[in-house]
N, C-alpha and C positions, 0 to 999 in steps of 0.2 A: 551440198558441203558432206564431206566424210569426216567421220569422227577420227582425232588423231590415233596414229597406231600407239600401242603401249608399247614402252619400252623394254626390251628383256633385260631381266636381271639375273646375275647369276647365283646358282642355287649356293645356300650357305647353311651348311649342316648345324642342327642344334645344339646347343653348349650342354656341357654335363651338370650345370646348375640350373638348366630351363626347367619351366613347371613339369614337363612330364617326368623328368629324370632327377630332380633335387633330392626329394626322400631316399632315394636309392643311393645316389651320391652320399649324402651328409652319413647315411648307414655304414657304407663300404669304409669312408675315410675316417669315422671315429674307431671302428673295430683295427683297422691298419694301424693307426695312429697308437693304438693300446699296445699292439703287438711290436711296435717300432720302439716305443719307449722302454719295454721289459729289454728288448735285444741291446739296445744301445746303455741301458743301465746296469745290467748284468756283466756286459763285459768290463766295466770300471771296476765293480765291486768284486770280482770274482778273485783278484790277488789278496784281498781281505778275507773274503770267505775260506780261501783254500787254507790260510794262515789258522786259523781261528779253529775250523774244523780238523785242524792237522790232514789235511787233503790235498798237499801241492803235487802229490804223485798223481791226482785224477783230475788234475786241472783241465788236459784236454778232452778227457771221458766226460766230463761235467758236460760240455758244450756238444758234444758226440751224442748223447744221451738225448739230449733234445731233440737232435736232429734226425737220428734213427728213430725214434718214435713218430717224429712226424711222417718221415717215409712211408711207415705203415699206415698212418692215418690219411695220408694224401691219395692212397690208391682207394681205400674203403669210401671215401669222401668223393672220389671221381666217378666211381661205380654207382653211388647212391645218387650223385647228382644227374646221370644221365639216365636213370633208370625212374627215378621217384621225384627230381627236383632238389634245388639248393637249400631251401629255407631249414631243414630240419639238422641237416650237418654242419650249416652255418652258427645256428645257436648250440647245438651240443659244443661245437669247437670252442665259441666263448666262455660257454660254463666248463669247461673243463680247463681252459687255459688259468680262468680266475683261480680255480681249485688246486690246481698247480703251484701257483704263486702263495696261497696260502701254506701249503705243503713246505715251501721251500723256506719260508720265514719262521716255520716252526720247527725245523730240523735242528737235531741235537746232534747229528752224527754224519759222516760223510755218504753213508749209504742211504739214508733218508733224504739225503740232498739230491743224488742221484734220482731217486725214486721221483722227488719232487719235479726235477727238470724233465724227466721221462712224461709225466704227466702234462706238464705245459705244452711239450712238443706235440702230444696226442692233440691237443687243443687246438694250437695253431695250425698243424697240417689239416685239420678239418676246415677250418675256417678259411685257409688260403685260398684252397681248391674250389672251395665253394665261391668265393670271392672272383675267380676267374671264369667261372660258369656264369655268374651272374651278370659280369660285364659281357660276356656272349652272348646271352639271352635277352638282356634288358635294353643293351645299347645298340644303334645301327653301327654297320662296320665300319663309316666313316667318322664317328665318334668315337671310338674303341682306344686309336692313340691317345686321345685327351682323356680318357678315363684312366689307362695306365700311368699316363704323364702325372694324374692327379695322386696316385697311389704312391710315385715315390716322392711326390712333394709332401704325402701326407708325415714323411718320414722327417722331414726340414726341423718343426718346431719340436719334436723327441729328441732329434739329434743335435740341437741348439742348445735344449735346457737340461735334458736327459742327463747326459755325463757329468754337467755341473751339479745339477742337484741330486744325483745319485752319488756323487762324491761328498757333498754338505751333509746329507743325510746320513750318510755311512761314518761321518766323521763327527755328527753330532749326538746321534740317538742310535748309531749302530746300523749294521749291514741289512739286519731284518726288515727295519722299516723300509728299506728300497723295495722289498717284495710286497709287504703289506700294504704300502701306498697305493700301489698298483689295483688292487681289487675294488675299491668302489667307483673306479671309472667305468665297470663293466655294467653298472647301474643305468647312466644316460646313454650308454651306447645299446643297449638291450631296447629301451623306451623308444630310440630312434628308430631300428631295426624292426619292430613291429610292422608299422605299414610297409615298410619298404621290401619285406619278403612277402606281402600279401598281393604285390603286384604280378600280374601276369605277364609273361614274355611277349614280346612284340617281334614283328618282323617274322624270320624263318622260325617255322615251328621244328622242333625237333623231336622226329620219331623216336621209340626207344631202339637204343641199338641192340643189333644182334649179333655184333662181332665178337671174335675169341677175346677182347678186352673189356666185354661187357658182361661176363657170366661171373655173378657175384661169389660163389664157392671157390672158383678157382683163381679168381683174381686175388681174394682175401689170403688164399694160400700162398700164392706168391709173394704177395707182399708181406705174408708172415716170415716166407723164407728170405725175403731179402732184408726184411728188418733184422731177424736173429741173425742171419749170415754176416749183415754188416757188423752188427754188434761184436760178433764172435771174432772177426777179423781184425777190427780195431781194439779189442781186449788183448789178442793174442800179440799184436803189434807191439802195445803198450807193454807188456809183461815180458817182450824179449830179451828184456836185460836182467832179469831176474829168472827165470827158468825157461831155457832156451828150446829145451824138447816138449814141454806140453803146449808153449806159446805156439810154436811152428805148428803143433798140430791143428789148434785153434784157429790159426791164419788159413791152413789148408782146407778145413771143414767149413770155416766163414765164407773162403772165397768161391768154394763150390755152391754153397748155398744162394748166396748171392748173385752169382752168375745165372743159377737156376731160374731165380727171380725175376732177375732184369731181363732175361729174354722174353718173358711172358708180359712183363710190364711196360715194356717200351715199343715204340713203332717198329716194324719189322726192317731189319738192316740197321738200327740204330747203332749197335756196338760195332758195325762196320763201315758208319759213317756214310751210307747211302746219300745221296744229293736228295737235297727238299727236306721235307718234314722230320726225317730221321735226324740228319745233321743239325738242324733248328734245335730240335729237342736236346741234344748231346750239349750243343753250345752254353745252354743254360748252367749246365754241371760244369764246364771247363772255366766259366766265369766265374761262378761261387769258388770253386776250388781255389784259384790264385786270388782273388781278392779275400777271402773270409780266411784262408790258411795263412794269411799275415796279420789280416784285422785283429783276430782274437789273442794274439800275440803282443801286440804294441804296448798295451797297458802294462802288462806283464813285463816286457823290456825296459820300459821308460821308468816305472817305479822300481825295480830290483837293480838295474844298471845306472841308471841317470839319477835316481833319489826324487823323482816327480811324487808329489803325493796324489791320491786319487782323482781330484778336482782337474788336476794340471794334467795327468794323463788321460782323461776323457776328452779334452781340446783337441786331438789330433782325430779321435772319430767323429767328433762334430763338424770338423771341416770336411772331413770326408762326405759325410751325409750332404754338405751343401753341394759340393761338388757333382754327387750324384744328382741331386734335385736339378741342377743346370744342365747336365747330360740329357736326362730325361725330357726336359722340356725342347730342349732343341730337336731330339727326336721327334717329338710331335710335330714338327714343321716339316718332316720329311723331304729334307734337302738333298738326298741321296738314295740311292739303291739300299734295301736292308742290309745286303753282306758287305756294301763299303763302311754302313755305319758301326756295325759289328766289329769290323775290321779295325777301324779306328778306335774304337772304344778298348779292344784288347790291349792294342798297341800302347794306350793310355795307361792301362792298368799295368802292363809289363815297366813302363818307365817310373810311375808311382812305387812299386814293389822294389826297382833298383833303388830308388832315392831314398827310401824308407830304411832300406838295410843300414845306409850311413848312420842313422841315428843311435846304434849301439856300438859304433865303432868309440875307442879311445881319440879324445881331442876333439871330438865331433859333437856339437850342440844336439840335444833331443830332439829340440823345436824342429829340427828339419824334417821332422815326422809330419809337419802341419801342411806345407807345400806338396810335400808329396802324396799325401793321403787326399788332397784336393784333384790332384790330377787323377788319381786313380779312382775316386768316388766319380769324379765326371766322365772315364771310361765305363764304370758300370751302368751308370744312368744313359748314357746314350747306347750301350750292348745292350743290358739285360731287358730293357724295356722294348726295345725293337725286336728281340727274340719273342716276347712275349706277344706282342701283336702280329709279328710272323707267324707263329706258331697255330694261332688261330685261325689266320687268314687260309692257313694250309689244311685246315682240319674241316671236315663236313660236319653239320650242326648236332649230329647225333653222335660223334665221337669226341665233341667238344669236352666232356668230362675226363673222358679217359687220358686224352691228350693234356689237358690240363694237369692232371695227376702225372704223367709221365714228365712235364716239365717240373714240377714241386720234386719228384723224385729223384731226378738228375741234380735241382738245385739243393736239395737235402744230404742225398749221398755225396756230392762233391764236396760240401761244406764241410760233411761229417768226415769223410776220409783224410782231407787236407788238414782238419785241425786234429784228428786223432792222431796223425802221422807226426804231427807237429808236436803235439803233446809227448810222443812217445820219443823222439829226438832229443826235447828238453830232459826228460828223465834218462834217457843214455848217456847224454853229455855231462848233466849234472846240473845241482841248483844254486852253487853260488853265483854272485853276480858275473864275474867274468865267463862260468860256463854257462850261464844263460845268455850272455851277449854272444857266445859263439854258436849257442844252438839257433840264435834269431837269426843270425847271418845265413847258416843252412836251410833254416825254413824259406828266408826270403829268395835263396838261390833256385830253390827248387820250385817254389810257386811262380816266379818268373820264367822259370821254363815253360810251365803250364799256360800262363797266359801268353810267351811267345808262340807256343804251338797253336792257340786258338786264334790267333790271327793270320795263321797258314791254312788252318781248315774254314775260315769263313766264307769262302768262295764256292764250297758245295752247299751252301744253304739254297742256292738259286736252282 
């Protein structure tokens, strides 16, 4: 009598909270939650900060300072991670981020506040790229979509409570405590990260990269050129309405420096949207430009045009993050080819922007921004998370840091340019409620065009 034949069971990949990955997952999610809470909170209180520091003319630059500083840190962190590992840039990023929060809370003028936002950006830039590399090195390929979905889910709680809490804190104790209150969250995050960062990578070992994007001096110089160029470009655009000739010169010089840096920071052919990885990296920037180019101005429009208080104005951002989390979860199910998911996501962002535009029009309730931003957030969760997973799949192990940095560069640059251009439009059109409404409509139309272009380019990811 023969023994019964064992039944074949399909392979089930481990979960991100299974024993081998639990500490890494919790540590990553704590840091992402910290950064997410800051992002959602600052967007809500910025109108109040701008008024108290007499810095409404720097509304857009306050966001762009964060993003441009992040761009520089993204590249340095990527090179560092490819050559020496991700733990040090990860921890450095968290410490810098907390220091920037303290500086922002202590700011007594708009110049110091802009510096604080830049320090926060450096911290976030170091940490985010290190997180991408950690996911690539620690988790097997079949688990990575779940890890990226968890990153998006980490935005849910901050998005649900962040805007409302930030508004309440600003109303009760002042906007400074919105920044100070985030600093204590660093302590438990660092405690959890210590064992996670000691973990050795599993699976494919990454040999030190020897390609052109692995040279520390050259890449740091390119990152500096891109950051300085992007900052000069945004400053010039923001001041065109004040001094045309000097601002045009700043735009020209900044654009040249930015182009010099991007050619060296991005995969070959990215600026020409070559098929495969180059277009995948560029898709990240297009998604960010379309969505965040409107997202940062929704609280300003609702508070200045519709008379919302900071708490009510933050609800639209909350619902957008809920949609984002849902889209990211569906991405992890892999129900369609990556380029199809990206195309659907970009289409949702386009529709959401066009509906959000209505919230600034006379006779239309500002609450229409809520369903609009659910749709746009859903598109971002579906598209952006797919971009991250696809880019890592298309990357050799010893270029995961460089390509993660390239993703973050296009992300930050897309957001920074879009927000900076939006701020310049607000300054150009004017700061009265009617003028802000007109500026918001123009911003929405421009960013809807960017999102629509994203749907057309998605097929080049294949």
